[in-house]
DSSP file (Angstrom, degrees, kcal/mol; ACC not computed):
  #  RESIDUE AA STRUCTURE BP1 BP2  ACC     N-H-->O    O-->H-N    N-H-->O    O-->H-N    TCO  KAPPA ALPHA  PHI   PSI    X-CA   Y-CA   Z-CA
    1    1 A M              0   0    0      0, 0.0     2,-0.0     0, 0.0     0, 0.0   0.000 360.0 360.0 360.0 128.6  -93.1  -97.4   26.2
    2    2 A P        -     0   0    0      0, 0.0     2,-0.4     0, 0.0     0, 0.0  -0.320 360.0-115.6 -63.5 143.5  -94.6  -94.4   28.1
    3    3 A E        -     0   0    0      4,-0.0    18,-1.4     1,-0.0     2,-0.5  -0.651  26.0-148.3 -81.8 134.0  -97.1  -95.4   30.7
    4    4 A I  B     -A   20   0A   0     -2,-0.4     4,-0.1    16,-0.2    14,-0.1  -0.890  22.3-111.3-107.7 131.7 -100.7  -94.2   30.0
    5    5 A F  S    S+     0   0    0     14,-0.8    14,-0.1    -2,-0.5     3,-0.0  -0.884  91.7  25.8-110.3 140.4 -103.0  -93.3   32.9
    6    6 A P  S    S-     0   0    0      0, 0.0    -2,-0.0     0, 0.0     0, 0.0   0.743  99.5-107.0 -74.7 171.5 -105.4  -94.8   33.8
    7    7 A P    >   -     0   0    0      0, 0.0     3,-2.5     0, 0.0    -2,-0.1  -0.210  36.0-103.3 -56.9 155.2 -104.7  -98.3   32.7
    8    8 A S  T 3  S+     0   0    0      1,-0.3    -3,-0.1    -4,-0.1    10,-0.0   0.666 118.4  67.5 -59.9 -16.9 -106.8  -99.4   29.7
    9    9 A S  T 3  S+     0   0    0      2,-0.0    -1,-0.3     0, 0.0     2,-0.1   0.646  80.9  99.5 -77.2 -13.5 -109.0 -101.5   32.0
   10   10 A A  S <  S-     0   0    0     -3,-2.5    -5,-0.0     1,-0.1     0, 0.0  -0.385  70.1-140.9 -74.7 153.3 -110.3  -98.3   33.6
   11   11 A K  S    S+     0   0    0     -2,-0.1     2,-0.3     2,-0.0    -1,-0.1   0.756  72.5  97.8 -85.3 -27.4 -113.7  -96.9   32.5
   12   12 A D        +     0   0    0      1,-0.1    -2,-0.1     5,-0.0     0, 0.0  -0.487  42.1 174.3 -70.2 122.8 -112.8  -93.1   32.6
   13   13 A T        +     0   0    0     -2,-0.3    -1,-0.1     5,-0.0     5,-0.1   0.004  22.7 145.8-117.5  27.3 -111.9  -91.9   29.1
   14   14 A S    >>  -     0   0    0      1,-0.1     4,-0.9     3,-0.1     3,-0.6  -0.280  62.1-109.9 -62.9 154.3 -111.5  -88.2   29.8
   15   15 A E  H >> S+     0   0    0      1,-0.3     3,-1.0     2,-0.2     4,-0.6   0.878 116.4  51.7 -54.8 -45.4 -108.8  -86.5   27.8
   16   16 A A  H >4 S+     0   0    0      1,-0.3     3,-0.6     2,-0.2    -1,-0.3   0.825 106.7  54.9 -63.6 -31.4 -106.4  -86.0   30.7
   17   17 A C  H <4 S+     0   0    0     -3,-0.6    -1,-0.3     1,-0.2    -2,-0.2   0.695 105.3  52.9 -76.7 -17.5 -106.6  -89.6   31.6
   18   18 A L  H << S+     0   0    0     -3,-1.0    -1,-0.2    -4,-0.9    -2,-0.2   0.532  89.5  92.2 -96.0  -6.7 -105.6  -90.8   28.2
   19   19 A L  S << S-     0   0    0     -4,-0.6   -14,-0.8    -3,-0.6     5,-0.1  -0.651  86.9-102.1 -87.6 144.0 -102.4  -88.7   27.9
   20   20 A P  B >>  -A    4   0A   0      0, 0.0     4,-2.0     0, 0.0     3,-0.8  -0.312  28.9-119.6 -60.5 147.0  -99.0  -90.2   29.0
   21   21 A I  H 3> S+     0   0    0    -18,-1.4     4,-1.2     1,-0.3   -17,-0.1   0.816 113.1  60.9 -59.6 -32.4  -97.9  -89.0   32.4
   22   22 A E  H 34 S+     0   0    0    -19,-0.3    -1,-0.3     1,-0.2     4,-0.2   0.872 107.4  45.0 -63.5 -36.1  -94.7  -87.5   30.8
   23   23 A I  H X4 S+     0   0    0     -3,-0.8     3,-1.7     1,-0.2    -2,-0.2   0.892 107.7  57.0 -73.9 -40.6  -96.9  -85.2   28.7
   24   24 A L  H 3< S+     0   0    0     -4,-2.0    -1,-0.2     1,-0.3    -2,-0.2   0.753 101.1  58.9 -63.4 -23.6  -99.2  -84.2   31.6
   25   25 A R  T 3< S+     0   0    0     -4,-1.2    -1,-0.3    -5,-0.2    -2,-0.2   0.575  92.6  90.9 -80.2  -9.4  -96.1  -83.0   33.5
   26   26 A M  S <  S-     0   0    0     -3,-1.7    -3,-0.0    -4,-0.2     2,-0.0  -0.273  88.9 -87.1 -82.5 170.3  -95.3  -80.5   30.7
   27   27 A D     >  -     0   0    0     78,-0.1     4,-1.9     1,-0.1     3,-0.2  -0.268  44.6-101.1 -71.5 165.5  -96.5  -76.9   30.4
   28   28 A K  H  > S+     0   0    0      1,-0.2     4,-2.3     2,-0.2     5,-0.2   0.872 120.6  54.1 -58.4 -41.6  -99.9  -76.1   28.8
   29   29 A H  H  > S+     0   0    0      1,-0.2     4,-2.2     2,-0.2    -1,-0.2   0.914 108.9  48.1 -61.6 -43.3  -98.3  -75.0   25.5
   30   30 A S  H  > S+     0   0    0      2,-0.2     4,-2.2     1,-0.2    -1,-0.2   0.865 109.8  52.7 -66.4 -36.5  -96.4  -78.3   25.1
   31   31 A I  H  X S+     0   0    0     -4,-1.9     4,-2.5     2,-0.2    -1,-0.2   0.914 109.5  49.3 -64.5 -42.1  -99.5  -80.3   25.9
   32   32 A E  H  X S+     0   0    0     -4,-2.3     4,-2.6     2,-0.2    -2,-0.2   0.902 110.3  50.8 -63.8 -40.9 -101.4  -78.4   23.2
   33   33 A L  H  X S+     0   0    0     -4,-2.2     4,-2.6     2,-0.2    -1,-0.2   0.914 110.4  50.0 -60.9 -42.3  -98.6  -79.1   20.7
   34   34 A Y  H  X S+     0   0    0     -4,-2.2     4,-2.1     2,-0.2    -2,-0.2   0.931 112.0  46.6 -62.2 -46.7  -98.7  -82.8   21.6
   35   35 A K  H  X S+     0   0    0     -4,-2.5     4,-2.1     2,-0.2    -2,-0.2   0.890 113.0  49.6 -65.1 -38.9 -102.5  -83.0   21.1
   36   36 A R  H  X S+     0   0    0     -4,-2.6     4,-3.0     2,-0.2     5,-0.4   0.907 109.6  51.5 -65.7 -41.1 -102.3  -81.1   17.8
   37   37 A A  H  X S+     0   0    0     -4,-2.6     4,-2.0     1,-0.2    -2,-0.2   0.879 109.8  50.7 -63.1 -37.2  -99.5  -83.4   16.6
   38   38 A L  H  < S+     0   0    0     -4,-2.1    -1,-0.2     2,-0.2    -2,-0.2   0.917 115.7  40.9 -64.8 -43.0 -101.7  -86.4   17.5
   39   39 A S  H  < S+     0   0    0     -4,-2.1    -2,-0.2     1,-0.2    -1,-0.2   0.885 127.3  31.1 -76.1 -37.8 -104.7  -85.1   15.6
   40   40 A E  H  < S-     0   0    0     -4,-3.0    -3,-0.2     2,-0.2    -2,-0.2   0.647 101.0-125.1 -94.8 -17.2 -102.8  -83.8   12.5
   41   41 A G  S  < S+     0   0    0     -4,-2.0     2,-0.3    -5,-0.4    -4,-0.2   0.407  82.7  46.3  87.9  -3.4 -100.0  -86.3   12.5
   42   42 A K        -     0   0    0     -6,-0.4     2,-0.3     2,-0.0    -2,-0.2  -0.984  55.7-166.0-161.9 161.1  -97.3  -83.6   12.6
   43   43 A E        -     0   0    0     -2,-0.3     2,-0.5    -3,-0.1    -6,-0.0  -0.933  22.3-130.6-154.4 129.9  -96.2  -80.4   14.3
   44   44 A A        -     0   0    0     -2,-0.3     2,-0.4     2,-0.0    -2,-0.0  -0.714  27.3-176.9 -83.1 125.6  -93.5  -77.9   13.3
   45   45 A V        -     0   0    0     -2,-0.5     2,-0.8     2,-0.1    -2,-0.0  -0.992  13.9-160.0-125.9 128.4  -91.2  -77.0   16.2
   46   46 A Y        +     0   0    0     -2,-0.4     2,-0.4     2,-0.0    -2,-0.0  -0.772  32.4 147.6-111.7  86.2  -88.5  -74.4   15.8
   47   47 A N        -     0   0    0     -2,-0.8     2,-0.3     2,-0.0    -2,-0.1  -0.896  21.6-173.4-117.3 147.1  -85.9  -75.0   18.5
   48   48 A I        -     0   0    0     -2,-0.4     2,-0.4     2,-0.0    -2,-0.0  -0.963  13.7-147.0-133.2 157.0  -82.2  -74.5   18.5
   49   49 A R        -     0   0    0     -2,-0.3     2,-0.5     2,-0.0    -2,-0.0  -0.982  13.6-157.3-120.2 136.2  -79.4  -75.3   20.9
   50   50 A V        -     0   0    0     -2,-0.4     2,-0.5     2,-0.0    -2,-0.0  -0.952   5.8-169.0-117.7 131.3  -76.5  -73.1   21.2
   51   51 A M        -     0   0    0     -2,-0.5     2,-0.6     2,-0.0    -2,-0.0  -0.981   7.5-157.0-120.1 125.3  -73.1  -74.2   22.5
   52   52 A V        +     0   0    0     -2,-0.5     2,-0.3     2,-0.0     8,-0.0  -0.900  22.6 171.0-102.9 118.3  -70.4  -71.6   23.3
   53   53 A V        +     0   0    0     -2,-0.6     2,-0.3     7,-0.0    -2,-0.0  -0.913   9.8 122.0-127.0 153.6  -67.0  -73.1   23.2
   54   54 A G        -     0   0    0     -2,-0.3     3,-0.1     5,-0.0     5,-0.1  -0.964  55.7 -54.8 172.7 177.0  -63.5  -71.6   23.4
   55   55 A H  S >  S-     0   0    0     -2,-0.3     3,-1.2     1,-0.2     5,-0.3  -0.178  71.6 -72.3 -69.5 165.4  -60.2  -71.5   25.2
   56   56 A Y  T 3  S+     0   0    0      1,-0.2    -1,-0.2     2,-0.1    23,-0.0  -0.341 113.3   6.1 -59.2 130.7  -59.8  -70.8   28.9
   57   57 A G  T 3  S+     0   0    0     -3,-0.1    -1,-0.2     1,-0.1    -2,-0.1   0.684  87.2 120.6  75.3  20.6  -60.4  -67.2   29.9
   58   58 A V  S <  S-     0   0    0     -3,-1.2    -2,-0.1    -4,-0.0    -1,-0.1   0.559  87.7 -93.2 -96.8  -7.1  -61.6  -65.8   26.5
   59   59 A G  S  > S+     0   0    0     -4,-0.2     4,-2.6    -5,-0.1     5,-0.2   0.698  74.0 140.2 110.1  22.6  -65.1  -64.6   27.7
   60   60 A K  H  > S+     0   0    0     -5,-0.3     4,-2.2     2,-0.2     5,-0.1   0.931  81.5  43.6 -62.4 -45.8  -67.6  -67.5   27.0
   61   61 A T  H  > S+     0   0    0      2,-0.2     4,-2.6     1,-0.2    -1,-0.2   0.894 113.4  51.7 -67.2 -40.2  -69.4  -66.9   30.3
   62   62 A T  H  > S+     0   0    0      2,-0.2     4,-2.3     1,-0.2    -2,-0.2   0.921 110.4  48.9 -62.0 -44.4  -69.4  -63.1   29.8
   63   63 A L  H  X S+     0   0    0     -4,-2.6     4,-2.3     2,-0.2    -2,-0.2   0.928 112.0  48.5 -59.7 -46.7  -70.8  -63.5   26.3
   64   64 A T  H  X S+     0   0    0     -4,-2.2     4,-1.5     1,-0.2    -2,-0.2   0.913 111.7  49.1 -62.5 -43.7  -73.6  -65.9   27.6
   65   65 A K  H  <>S+     0   0    0     -4,-2.6     5,-3.1     1,-0.2    -1,-0.2   0.901 111.3  49.6 -63.6 -40.2  -74.5  -63.5   30.4
   66   66 A R  H ><5S+     0   0    0     -4,-2.3     3,-1.5     1,-0.2    -1,-0.2   0.887 106.4  55.7 -67.2 -37.8  -74.7  -60.5   28.1
   67   67 A L  H 3<5S+     0   0    0     -4,-2.3    -1,-0.2     1,-0.3    -2,-0.2   0.861 111.8  43.8 -60.7 -34.9  -76.9  -62.4   25.6
   68   68 A F  T 3<5S-     0   0    0     -4,-1.5    -1,-0.3    -5,-0.2    -2,-0.2   0.174 116.4-114.9 -97.9  17.4  -79.4  -63.1   28.5
   69   69 A D  T < 5 +     0   0    0     -3,-1.5     2,-0.2     1,-0.2    -3,-0.2   0.825  63.2 152.3  56.7  37.1  -79.1  -59.5   29.7
   70   70 A E      < -     0   0    0     -5,-3.1    -1,-0.2    -6,-0.1     2,-0.1  -0.643  54.3 -89.6 -93.7 155.9  -77.5  -60.6   33.0
   71   71 A D        -     0   0    0     -2,-0.2     2,-0.4     2,-0.0    -1,-0.1  -0.411  44.6-169.5 -65.5 135.7  -75.2  -58.3   35.1
   72   72 A V        -     0   0    0     -2,-0.1     2,-0.7    -7,-0.0     3,-0.1  -0.993  15.7-163.5-131.8 126.1  -71.6  -58.7   34.1
   73   73 A D    >   -     0   0    0     -2,-0.4     3,-1.2     3,-0.2    -2,-0.0  -0.894   5.5-172.4-106.2 100.8  -68.6  -57.2   36.0
   74   74 A I  T 3  S+     0   0    0     -2,-0.7    -1,-0.1     1,-0.3   -12,-0.0   0.653  82.7  61.2 -71.4 -13.0  -65.7  -57.4   33.6
   75   75 A N  T 3  S+     0   0    0      1,-0.1     2,-0.8    -3,-0.1    -1,-0.3   0.692  93.1  72.2 -82.6 -18.8  -63.3  -56.3   36.3
   76   76 A K  S <  S-     0   0    0     -3,-1.2     2,-0.8     2,-0.0    -3,-0.2  -0.860  72.7-161.3 -99.9 109.7  -64.1  -59.4   38.4
   77   77 A R        +     0   0    0     -2,-0.8     2,-0.5     2,-0.0    -3,-0.1  -0.820  15.8 171.2 -99.0 110.6  -62.6  -62.4   36.7
   78   78 A E        -     0   0    0     -2,-0.8     2,-0.3     0, 0.0   -21,-0.1  -0.976  25.1-136.5-120.2 127.4  -64.2  -65.6   37.9
   79   79 A S        -     0   0    0     -2,-0.5     2,-0.5     1,-0.0   -23,-0.0  -0.606  16.9-124.3 -83.6 140.5  -63.4  -68.9   36.2
   80   80 A T        -     0   0    0     -2,-0.3     2,-0.9     2,-0.1     4,-0.1  -0.734  21.3-138.6 -82.0 127.3  -66.2  -71.4   35.4
   81   81 A N        -     0   0    0     -2,-0.5     2,-0.4     2,-0.1    -1,-0.0  -0.772  65.0 -37.1 -90.8 104.3  -65.4  -74.7   37.0
   82   82 A G  S    S-     0   0    0     -2,-0.9     2,-0.4     2,-0.1    -2,-0.1  -0.684 114.2 -10.8  87.9-135.4  -66.4  -77.4   34.5
   83   83 A I        -     0   0    0     -2,-0.4     2,-0.6     2,-0.0    -2,-0.1  -0.872  54.8-155.8-108.9 135.3  -69.4  -76.9   32.3
   84   84 A D        -     0   0    0     -2,-0.4     2,-0.5    -4,-0.1    -2,-0.1  -0.953  11.9-162.4-111.4 118.3  -72.0  -74.2   32.9
   85   85 A V        -     0   0    0     -2,-0.6     2,-0.5     2,-0.0    -2,-0.0  -0.880   5.4-170.8-106.4 127.8  -75.5  -75.1   31.4
   86   86 A H        -     0   0    0     -2,-0.5     2,-0.6     2,-0.0    -2,-0.0  -0.976   3.5-166.1-116.7 124.7  -78.0  -72.3   30.8
   87   87 A V        +     0   0    0     -2,-0.5     2,-0.3     2,-0.0    -2,-0.0  -0.943  24.8 152.9-112.8 112.7  -81.6  -73.3   29.9
   88   88 A K        -     0   0    0     -2,-0.6     2,-0.5     2,-0.0    15,-0.1  -0.957  37.1-137.7-136.0 152.3  -83.6  -70.3   28.6
   89   89 A R        +     0   0    0     13,-0.4    13,-2.9    -2,-0.3     2,-0.3  -0.961  29.9 174.7-111.4 130.6  -86.5  -69.9   26.3
   90   90 A C  E     -B  101   0B   0     -2,-0.5     2,-0.4    11,-0.2    11,-0.2  -0.915  19.5-152.5-132.4 157.1  -86.3  -67.1   23.8
   91   91 A K  E     -B  100   0B   0      9,-2.7     9,-3.6    -2,-0.3     2,-0.5  -0.974   8.6-153.9-127.4 146.3  -88.3  -65.8   20.9
   92   92 A V  E     -B   99   0B   0     -2,-0.4     2,-0.6     7,-0.2     7,-0.2  -0.983  14.1-135.1-122.8 128.3  -87.0  -63.8   18.0
   93   93 A S     >  -     0   0    0      5,-2.4     4,-2.2    -2,-0.5     5,-0.3  -0.714  10.6-156.3 -77.9 120.9  -89.1  -61.4   15.9
   94   94 A L  T  4 S+     0   0    0     -2,-0.6    -1,-0.2     2,-0.2     0, 0.0   0.792  91.3  50.0 -70.9 -26.1  -88.3  -62.1   12.3
   95   95 A Q  T  4 S+     0   0    0      1,-0.1    -1,-0.2     3,-0.1    -2,-0.0   0.948 127.5  20.4 -75.6 -49.3  -89.4  -58.6   11.3
   96   96 A T  T  4 S-     0   0    0      2,-0.1    -2,-0.2     0, 0.0    -1,-0.1   0.602  92.8-134.8 -96.3 -12.6  -87.4  -56.6   13.8
   97   97 A R     <  +     0   0    0     -4,-2.2     2,-0.3     1,-0.2    -3,-0.2   0.755  51.8 153.0  61.4  26.8  -84.8  -59.3   14.6
   98   98 A Q        -     0   0    0     -5,-0.3    -5,-2.4     1,-0.0     2,-0.5  -0.684  41.4-134.7 -89.3 141.9  -85.2  -58.5   18.3
   99   99 A W  E     -B   92   0B   0     -2,-0.3     2,-0.5    -7,-0.2    -7,-0.2  -0.855  17.5-164.7-100.7 123.1  -84.5  -61.3   20.8
  100  100 A F  E     -B   91   0B   0     -9,-3.6    -9,-2.7    -2,-0.5     2,-0.5  -0.937   9.6-147.1-111.2 126.0  -87.1  -61.7   23.7
  101  101 A I  E     -B   90   0B   0     -2,-0.5     2,-0.3   -11,-0.2   -11,-0.2  -0.817  18.3-131.5 -93.7 124.8  -86.2  -63.7   26.7
  102  102 A S        -     0   0    0    -13,-2.9   -13,-0.4    -2,-0.5     3,-0.0  -0.561   8.4-156.9 -76.3 134.8  -89.1  -65.5   28.3
  103  103 A E  S    S+     0   0    0     -2,-0.3     2,-0.3   -15,-0.1    -1,-0.1   0.798  80.2  21.2 -79.7 -30.2  -89.5  -65.1   32.0
  104  104 A N  S    S-     0   0    0    -15,-0.0   -15,-0.1    -3,-0.0    -1,-0.0  -0.804  78.8-117.3-131.1 174.9  -91.5  -68.3   32.3
  105  105 A C              0   0    0     -2,-0.3   -76,-0.1     1,-0.2   -78,-0.1   0.296 360.0 360.0 -98.6   9.6  -91.9  -71.5   30.2
  106  106 A D              0   0    0    -77,-0.1    -1,-0.2   -78,-0.1   -77,-0.1   0.490 360.0 360.0 -82.7 360.0  -95.6  -71.1   29.4
């Protein structure tokens, strides 16, 4: 069960004090989503996770770097040791189908 600050015996009932500490550690947008979900009882979230898998040396890392507009030197072949995890936030325009990479998480 998430811990709620302050404990229920405290007198302060300000909004920030009634939210779980895990929520308070999130970015502003996520806190607003949480509060809206509490008030409306639901919230639509459109997230996907993408996993790139394939045989050794076929270009999984190169593909991932190109998708995130990172520099790629195809003449320099470097093997990924183990699993490489990339956490990025992106938005896609449904009208233009253009992919926008967020610089920050707000």
